[in-house]
C-alpha positions in Angstrom: 168.5 71.3 242.9 167.8 72.6 246.6 167.4 69.5 249.0 163.7 70.6 249.6 163.0 70.2 246.0 164.8 67.0 245.5 163.4 64.9 248.4 160.0 66.0 249.2 158.2 63.8 246.4 159.8 60.9 248.3 157.8 61.9 251.3 154.7 63.1 249.7 152.7 60.3 250.4 153.8 59.6 254.2 151.0 61.9 255.8 149.8 59.4 258.0 153.0 60.3 260.7 154.8 64.0 260.8 157.2 62.3 262.6 158.0 59.6 260.1 158.7 62.1 257.4 161.1 64.4 259.7 163.0 61.7 261.0 163.6 60.6 257.3 164.5 64.2 256.4 167.0 64.2 259.3 168.8 61.2 257.8 168.9 63.2 254.4 170.4 65.9 256.4 173.3 63.9 257.8 173.8 61.8 254.5 174.0 64.5 252.3 176.2 67.3 254.0 179.5 65.7 252.5 177.7 65.9 248.8 175.4 68.4 248.6 177.4 71.1 250.7 179.5 72.5 247.7 176.3 72.3 245.8 174.4 74.5 248.0 174.4 78.4 247.9 176.3 80.0 251.0 172.7 81.1 252.3 171.9 76.9 252.7 175.5 75.5 252.7 175.8 77.0 256.3 172.9 74.8 257.4 174.1 71.4 256.1 177.5 72.0 257.1 176.5 72.6 260.7 176.0 69.0 262.2 175.4 68.5 265.5 173.6 66.2 268.3 170.3 68.0 267.4 171.0 69.6 264.1 169.7 67.1 261.7 166.2 67.2 263.1 166.5 71.1 262.9 167.2 71.2 259.2 164.6 68.6 258.6 161.9 71.4 260.6 163.2 73.8 258.3 162.7 72.4 255.2 159.0 72.0 256.2 158.9 76.0 257.7 157.9 74.3 260.7 161.1 75.1 263.0 158.9 75.8 266.4 161.3 73.8 268.5 164.2 75.2 270.3 167.4 73.6 270.9 166.4 71.9 274.1 163.6 70.3 273.1 165.6 68.9 270.1 168.1 67.4 272.0 165.2 65.8 274.1 163.6 64.4 270.9 167.2 62.7 269.9 167.4 61.4 273.6 164.0 60.0 273.4 165.3 58.7 270.3 168.2 56.7 271.3 167.2 55.8 274.2 163.2 54.8 273.8 162.3 54.4 270.0 165.4 52.8 268.9 165.4 50.1 271.0 161.6 49.4 270.7 162.4 49.2 266.8 165.2 46.7 267.0 163.1 44.4 269.6 160.0 44.4 267.1 162.1 43.8 264.3 163.6 40.8 266.0 160.0 39.7 267.3 158.3 39.4 263.9 161.5 37.8 262.2 160.8 34.7 264.7 158.0 32.3 263.0 156.1 35.6 261.8 156.1 36.9 265.2 153.3 35.3 266.1 151.3 37.4 263.8 148.5 35.8 261.9 149.9 38.2 258.8 153.2 39.2 257.7 154.6 42.2 259.5 155.4 45.7 257.4 158.7 45.7 259.5 160.4 42.8 258.2 160.1 40.9 254.9 160.4 37.4 254.5 159.8 35.7 251.4 158.1 32.7 252.6 155.1 34.7 253.9 152.1 33.8 252.0 153.3 31.0 250.2 150.3 29.0 252.0 147.0 29.1 250.9 145.2 31.5 253.8 142.6 29.6 256.2 140.9 33.0 257.1 137.9 33.8 255.6 136.7 37.6 255.2 133.8 37.9 257.3 131.1 40.6 256.8 131.2 42.8 259.9 128.0 43.1 262.0 127.2 46.5 263.5 124.9 47.0 266.6 121.3 47.6 265.6 119.3 50.0 267.8 115.6 50.6 267.9 113.1 53.1 269.5 115.8 56.0 269.1 113.7 59.3 268.9 115.0 62.3 267.7 115.4 65.0 270.6 114.1 68.2 270.8 117.1 70.0 271.7 119.8 70.8 269.5 122.2 70.4 272.0 121.1 66.8 272.5 121.3 65.9 268.7 124.9 67.2 268.8 126.2 64.8 271.3 124.5 61.5 270.1 126.4 58.7 268.5 126.7 57.7 265.1 124.6 54.8 265.7 121.8 57.1 267.1 122.2 59.3 264.2 122.1 56.8 261.6 119.1 55.2 263.1 117.0 58.7 262.8 118.3 58.8 259.1 117.0 55.5 258.7 113.9 55.8 260.1 113.5 59.3 258.2 113.1 61.4 261.3 116.0 63.7 259.9 117.5 63.8 256.6 121.3 64.0 255.5 120.8 67.1 254.3 119.5 68.5 257.3 122.1 66.8 259.6 124.8 68.3 257.6 123.4 71.7 257.6 123.3 71.3 261.2 127.1 70.3 261.8 128.1 72.9 259.5 126.5 75.5 261.3 128.2 74.0 264.5 131.7 73.7 263.2 131.5 77.6 262.0 130.1 78.9 265.3 132.6 77.4 267.3 136.2 77.0 264.8 136.9 81.1 265.9 137.8 79.6 269.2 138.6 76.1 268.5 140.7 77.0 265.2 140.1 73.0 264.2 138.9 73.3 260.5 141.4 73.7 257.8 138.7 73.4 255.3 135.0 73.5 254.8 133.9 71.0 252.0 130.5 72.1 251.8 129.6 72.3 248.4 130.5 68.5 248.4 129.1 67.7 251.6 125.4 68.9 250.1 126.1 67.2 247.1 126.7 63.6 249.0 124.2 64.4 251.9 121.6 65.1 248.5 122.7 61.6 247.3 122.0 59.7 250.8 118.6 60.9 250.8 117.8 60.1 247.5 119.2 56.3 247.7 117.1 56.3 251.1 113.9 57.3 249.3 114.6 54.6 246.9 115.1 51.8 249.5 118.6 51.5 249.4 120.5 51.7 252.8 124.2 51.4 252.6 124.4 50.8 256.3 125.3 53.1 259.7 127.5 55.4 258.1 124.6 56.3 255.5 124.4 60.2 255.4 126.4 60.7 258.3 128.4 64.2 258.4 132.0 64.0 259.2 135.4 65.2 259.2 138.3 64.2 257.8 142.3 64.7 259.2 144.0 67.0 256.8 146.8 64.4 255.9 144.1 62.4 253.7 143.8 63.4 250.3 140.1 64.5 248.6 140.1 65.7 245.2 139.9 69.3 244.4 140.2 70.1 247.9 143.6 71.4 250.0 145.8 68.6 251.6 147.7 71.1 253.8 149.4 68.9 256.1 149.2 71.6 258.7 152.6 73.3 257.2 152.8 76.7 255.8 155.0 74.8 252.9 151.7 72.8 251.8 149.0 75.2 252.7 148.0 75.7 249.1 148.8 72.3 247.9 146.0 70.3 246.0 146.4 66.6 245.5 144.1 65.4 242.9 143.6 61.8 244.0 141.5 60.1 246.5 143.0 58.5 249.5 141.7 54.9 250.4 139.9 56.2 253.9 138.0 58.5 251.7 137.0 56.1 249.1 135.8 53.8 251.5 133.8 56.3 253.5 132.1 57.5 250.5 131.2 54.2 249.4 129.3 53.6 252.8 127.2 57.0 251.8 129.1 59.2 254.6 128.9 62.6 253.9 132.6 64.9 254.3 131.8 68.5 255.9 135.5 69.5 256.5 138.8 68.9 256.5 140.3 69.2 260.0 143.4 70.1 261.8 146.1 67.5 262.2 148.8 69.6 263.1 152.2 70.7 261.4 153.1 67.5 259.4 150.8 65.6 261.7 152.2 66.4 264.9 151.7 68.8 267.9 148.7 71.3 268.1 150.4 74.4 266.2 149.6 74.7 262.4 149.7 77.6 259.8 146.2 78.9 261.0 146.5 79.1 264.7 146.6 76.6 267.5 143.4 74.0 267.8 142.5 74.3 271.5 140.1 71.7 274.0 136.3 72.8 273.8 136.1 72.0 277.3 139.1 74.4 278.5 140.2 76.8 275.9 143.1 77.4 277.9 144.3 74.2 277.0 145.1 72.7 273.4 144.2 69.7 271.6 147.3 68.2 269.9 148.7 65.3 267.8 147.5 64.0 264.5 143.8 63.9 265.4 143.9 67.4 267.1 141.2 68.7 265.0 138.8 65.7 265.3 139.2 65.5 268.9 138.6 69.1 269.3 135.6 69.0 267.0 134.0 66.0 268.1 134.5 66.8 271.7 132.3 70.1 271.1 129.7 68.2 269.3 130.5 70.0 266.3 131.1 66.8 264.1 131.6 62.8 263.9 135.2 62.2 262.8 
């Protein structure tokens, strides 16, 4: 069995941090050299046999068809890991291991069976969001594009604009600028109009779900939505469809928000490069928008979406 086929299921849910996946696979490359090199074909055996300072990372990136760093950059990553990341992780583990690290809730870094044995004294309080009044719909589309979520929500709540109209408006802006920004992976247009219609229907019945009611938004393409691709920005997964609802999507849907697009998160939630291009800064397209929020940052800054 190829390493790629053997271990990808283990990391299929770890989509928030591309580096987490890469480091995990780098460790696998190191640990499986001795046992797997004899099982691989000559073509792949060469990869697993050459283990140097940066080679495990190279192997990990190769598994995801994302080998866009040269050896010099790989060595920088390894050096940063040894000098910065590992000492910080070690210090954090020591901190949370001592009297729960002063935290109110158990840390995910350290397991302590005693945590949670005492009855919690915390009372869940409902979040009270700021309430705006006197907001009027601008005459300029440009002004609408750069209104805050609370301001747009007030326009919807007071029926100065419908969710369907706002959805159409932001889809138009996304499509208008995406050829330059390369920030959208997938438009969820059919779903968007369906959710917008439901939001408008509820409001007409006197049901208002809160400040996100009817607000169009975009999700990073590391967040699964049924029937739509979740590519992680990687060529290896550009056709992948995960038929599950991510928790954050469930929460946004229950709040009445309207999903209009899956946005670029770089390759494996890292950098500005993805299989469809390179995401750019709308205020200076000679520069790039990078990291796992590359697409959301570019789209929001361009007034193309709330994300």
